[in-house]
N, C-alpha and C positions, 0 to 999 in steps of 0.2 A: 504493499500500500504506500510505503514511502513516508518519510517524516514530513510533518506539516511545515509549510513555509511561514505561516502566520501563527503567532502565539496567541493565548486566549485573550489577552488585552486588545490586540489588533482585531481579532475576530469580533469582540464585543463592540468595539468602536465602529467597525464597518457595518455590523448588523444594526447598529443604532441609526445609521444614516438615513433610512426611509423615515424613521420617526422624526428625525430633525427636519427633513424636508416637509413632512406633513404639517408641522407646527409653524414653520417659517413661511409656508405658502399655502395657507388654508384656502379652500375653494371660496369664490364669492358668486359662483354660478350655482346657487343653492338648489338642492333637490326640492321639488314642490312639496312632497310629503313631509320632509323635514321641517319646512316652514309652517305647515299645518299642525305638526306636532308641537312646535314651539308656541304657536298662538293658543292652542288648547291648554298647554301646561301653564302659561302665564295667566289664563283666565281662571283656572281651577287646578293648582298644582297637585293637590292630594284629593282626588275625586274619582269615584267609580266611573265617571264619564270618560276617563282616560283609557278605559279597557276596550280595546279592539280585537277581534278574533284573529286577524292575520298576524298581529304582533302583540300579544296579550299583555305583556308587562312592560314593553319598551317605554311607552309614554309615562307609565307610573315610575319607572327607573328615572327618566328625565325629570319627573316632577319631584322625586326625592332629591335629586341633584340640586334642582332649583331651590327647593325649600332649604336644604342645608347650607347652600350658598347665602341665602338671606339670613339665616340664623348667625352665620359666620361673619356678616357684615359685608359680604361680596355682592354688591347690587349690580349684577350683570344679567344679560339676557339668556333665556333658556336655550336659544339656538346656539350661542357660543359654548355653553356648557356642554351640550351634546356633541358639538364639534370637537371640543377638547377631549371628552371621554373617548370618542372614536379614534382620535389621534393616538392616544395611549394604547387602546386595545389593538389597533391595527399595527402599531409599532411592536408590541409584544408578540402579536401573530407571526412576525418575521422571525423572531427567535424561536417560536414554537415549530415553525416549518423547518428551521435549521435542526432543531432536536429530532423531528420526524425523519430527516434525511440522515442524521447520524445513527439513528436506530436501525436504519436500513443499510449501514455500513457504507455510506458515501463518504469518501475522504473529506477531512475537515475543510480544506481550502476550496474544494469544489462545491461542498455543501453551502458554504457562505455565498458563493457566486450565485448558485440556484435560488437561495433565500432571497437574494437581491432581485432576481428575475421576478420572483413573487411579489416582493414589497414595492417594486417600481413598475409592475404591470399596470396598464393604462386604467382599466375599470376599477381594480382595487385601490389604486392611488386616488382616483377621482372620488370614491366614497370614503376613503379613509379619513378625510378631513371634513366630512359633511355629517349631517344629522340623518341617520338611517338605522334600521334595526339589523341590516345584514352583517355589519362588522361585528357587533357583540355575538351574534349567533354563530358565526364562523369561528370566532375566537374560541368559544366554548366547545365547538365541534373539534377543533384542533387539540384542545386539552383532552377531550374525551378519546380522541384517536391515540394520543400518546399513552394514556392510561390503559387503553385496550392492548396496545403493543407491549405494555409492561404487565399484562394479565391482572390489572386492578379493575375488575369488571363492575363492582358495585359503584365505585367512584366514577367511572365512565358513564354508567347509566344515569347517575344523578346529574352530571354535567350535560348529558344529552337531553335530559328532561328540561334543564334550564335553557339550553339552546332552542328547544321547541317552543318554550314560553316567550322567547324573544322573537322568533319568527316561525311561522307554520311550515316553511319549506324545509326546516331541519328535521321534520318528521321522516323524510326519505332516508335519513342517516340510520333509521332503525333497521332498514333492510340491509344496509351496508354492514352494520354491526353484526347482525344475525349471519350473514355470509362470512364474516371474520370469524365468528365463534363456531361455526358448523364444523364437525358434527357433534359438538358438546351440547347436547339438547338441554339438559338441566341448567347449564350455565347460561345458554341463550334465553331460556324461559325466565330465568332470574333477572337477567338484563332487561328483558321486555317489561316484566312486572314492575321493576323499579323505575323504569323510564317512563311508562305509560300511565300507571295509576295516578301519580301525583298530578300529572298534566291534565288527565281527565277530570280529576276533582277540582282543579284550579279553574277549568272551563265551566264546570257546573256552577261553582260559586260565583264566578264572574258574571255568568249569564243571569243569575238571579239578583246580583247586586248592581249591575250596570244597566245601560240602556237596552241591552239585548233581551232582558226579561220583560219588555213592554207587551201588552196584550196583542195577540195576533202574530208575534214573531216566534217560531218554533225553534227549538234548541239547535236542531240540525241545520236549519236555514241560517241561523245566526253564525254558527261555526264556520259554515262554508261561504259566508257573505264575501263579495268582492265588488269592486267599483264597476259601474255599468259598462265601462269601456274594456273591461277584462273578460276574456272568454277563451275557450279551447279553439284550436285551429286544425282543420282537417284538409290541408292542401299539401300533400306529401312532398312534391318536387320543390315547391316554393319553401316549405318549412325546412327541408334539408339545406338549401342554399342559405336561408337566413340563419340557421343554426351554425353552419360553418363560418359565415361571415361574423357572427356574434362571437364565436370562439376566437377568431383572430383578433377581434376587437378588444377581447380581454387583455391581450398583450400590448398591442399598438393602438393608440387612440389619437384624437386631435385631428386638426386639419391644417394644411399649409396656409389657408386664409387666416388662421388664428394667430399667426406669427406676429408678435407684438411690435417688433421692429426697434426696440430700445437698446441700450447698451448691454443690458443683461442677456437679452435674446440674441444679440449679434455674437457676443462672446460664446454662448451656449451652442449656437449653430456652427461656429468654427470648431469647437471641441468635438461636437457631433461628427463633423466631416472627418476629423482625425481618427475618431473611434471607429467609424465605418471603414476607413482605409485599413486600420489595424485589424478589424474583424476579417476583411477579405484576405489579407496577408496570412493571417492565422489559419483561415479555411483552406487556402491554397497549400500552405505547409502541411496541414493535417491530411489533405488528400494525397499530396506528393509522397508523404511518408507512410501512407496507409494506416493513419492512426484512427480514422473514423470507424467505429464498430457499434454494433448494438446486440443486445441479448433479448431473450424472451420476456415480454413485459409481465409484471405482477398481475395475476388473475384477480387478486383482491382489489388493486388499484383500478383495474379495468371495470370491475363491477361497481366500484364507488362512482367512477366517472359515468358509466353506463346508466345507472339508475337515474341520475339527474338529467343526462343528455336525453334519454327516452321521454321522460315526463316533460321536459322543456321543449321537446320537439312538438308537442301539442299544445302546451299551455303557454300562451303568449310568447312564442319563439323570438319575437322581435325585441323583447326586453334583455338586453345584454346583461344588465346587473343582476338578474336572477342566476346567471351562469357563474357568478362569483362562488356559488356553493360547490362547483367542481374545479375551481381554479387550483386550489391546493393539491388535490390528488393528481391533477394534470401535470403540474410541476414536478411532483414526486415521480410520476411515471416517466417523465422525460429525463429526469436526473438518474433514475435507476436502470432505465432501459437503454439510454444512449450513453456513450463514453467518448466524447469528442475531444477530450484533452483539456487541460487546465487553461491554457491561454485562449482557447476558442470560447469557453464558457464565460470567462471574465470579460472578454471583449464584447460578446453578445449582451452580457448584462449591462455594460457600459453604453452600448448603442440604444438598448431598450430604455434605460434611464434617461439619457440625454434627449432621445426623440420625444418622450412623453413629457418631459420637462419643458422643452422648447415649444412644442405645438399643442400641449394640453394643460398641464398643471400650472405653469407659470402664467399663460394667458388668462386662465380661469381664476387665478388668484387676484385679479384686478377687477375693480368694479365695472370697467368698460365692457367686460365679457357678459354682463347681465343687464340688459336694457331696462327692465322694470326697477332694478336697483339703482342704476345710474339716474333714472328719472325720479325715483323716491328721494335720493340723497339731495337732488337739486331742489326739491319741494319744501325742505325743512325751513328755508327762509321765507317761503310764500305762505306757509300755514302756521301761524303763530299758535302757542298753546291754547287749547280749548276751541279751535276752529272747527265748527261742524261741517262734516262732509257726509252727504247722503248718498247711499248706494242701494241697489236692489239685489244684484247678483254678486256674491262674494266669490269671484273667479280667481284662478291662480295668480294672474298678474296683480290683482288687488291684494292677495295675501302678502306679496313682497312690499308693495307700496304702503300699505297700512302698517306692516310690522316695523318698517323703518321710519315711520312718521307717527309714532305713538303719542306724540304731543297733541295731535289733532283728535277730535271727537268723531269717531266713525259710527254712523247711525244707519242701520238697515231698515228700509221701508218697502214692503211688498207692494203697497199701493199708494204712491205719492198723493197725498191729500192736500189741496191748497191751503186749508186751515192750519194743517200741521206744519206745512212749509212756511207759512207766514209766522207761525209761533217760533220756529227755529231761526228765522231771519231776524225777528224782533230781539230775540235773546242774544244772537250774534252781534247785531248793531249795538245793543246796550253795552257790550264789551269792546266796541271799537273793531269788530271783526266782520267779515263777510261770510255768507253761506255758499258752500260749494256743493255741486250736484254732479256725481259721476255718471258716465254715459249710459249705464244700464238703467238707473233711476230716471235720467233725463228722457230717454226714449219711452219709458213707461208713462211718464207724465205727459209726453206729447200726445199719447193716445187718448188722454182724457181731456175734453174741452175745457173744463174749469181749470185744471192744472196747467194746461197750455196757455190759457189767458193770463194766469198768474205769472207764469214764467216770462211772457211777452212784457209785462209791466216791469219785471224786477231784474231781468237778465242784463249783464254787462258783457256783451258779446265780444268786445275788443280785448277782454281779459281771459278769454278762453285759453286753457292750457292743454296742449295735446301732444301726443307722440305716435308716430306710425312708421313702421318698417315692414319687412317681409313677414315677420312672425308676430308682431304686436300692434295693437291699435287701441289706445286708451285716450279719453278726453275727460276734462273737469271743467264744468261751467260755473262761472262766478255770478252770484246774485247780491244785490244790494237793495237799499231802501229805494222807494219810488223817486225820491229827491236825487239820490245818486245816480239812478238810471237816467233821469232827465238830463243831469249834467254831462253824462257820458255821451248821450245822443246829440247834445249840443256841440 
């Protein structure tokens, strides 16, 4: 096997590099669900309303973090706390993957390089510094996998149960574990009981304690609930192509168009070019010296990957982030089945890290990458504390805009009533502020003759705030007193 070139201190430092990058360049292109989680948590941090079947305890976990930070005097946003927690768990996951590789007798220096491939892979890096339930669930599954390899079945089952409570997709790991434990029937049944029974009890309790227990909602319907735009797909050829593309996108992400063009990006792309050249030199030497070789892949790892690939072939195959659940075994499979040589693995890891930093992680760490965020930050000066903003539909863009303008008063109205609008305007005017109406509420009011007449009298059309590009279109209309409107028209 040969003596390791890196001592444990250097290995520890290198393995910590992904964590440092997660912390230094957290994403500003926030996952929509993560923003929704943060909004819910800040409304009711310790409430049964945070219990959702697809990620039963994740929002409650965020709620406890938020509550503890308030007790400690750290008055920060729930979104940032969940981002920070995921940075830590994602960084630790890199160390766990290195441990999994070492348990499979991968040489230490090569194991570090493959762990970096995992840590700097595009989709993992993208979600490592964002608020989502995938990272903690996968962290727990990696812990469970290490315990299974060490024959600590009870502890592995407990952590598998915890992973399932963080995200339902972890339930497929039960099949993986049973394959791992076969043909030890009693041990497999013990694992299954310890992993499944507490989760089932937790779901029953949550169903009766939370909003799922409302009349007319059956337990099974609640457990299997999903958003209206989620569904199974049965287009075999298309789904296979999308799955292959999604697997590739696990490793390499971003777009050339996202290149930031600043000094950091220019230095990064120059180093990337050097890394690509070094990789091809190493590849040529490996081919010339006939160093490239492969061995039969692990059936267990193939089963782990296969369980998730087959399910995701039919369940929303376009969602690359679900494929994070088989990223770790895929890296393990590549590391154990392929033996390309030390230099080739390290140069590949460098190319992967630099590509994803240059065209994905660094650009998305800037507010410019998120149009609603950029718009929201520019509105802080326009909307003074207490400014009333009326909306009808709380759409995802509005999640971002409202979350980063919490100083304003966001008011949801299903049916804009002119009397209610007048009341809000009077209250705003008394405080020296204007009333703003977001586009969804504005269009609803336009459909009502009385509300339309009211808006004609009070709107300040020259002070409309709007933004539109290929993916976004939002407008905010400003309203003042009749006297102000008259002055504006003059």
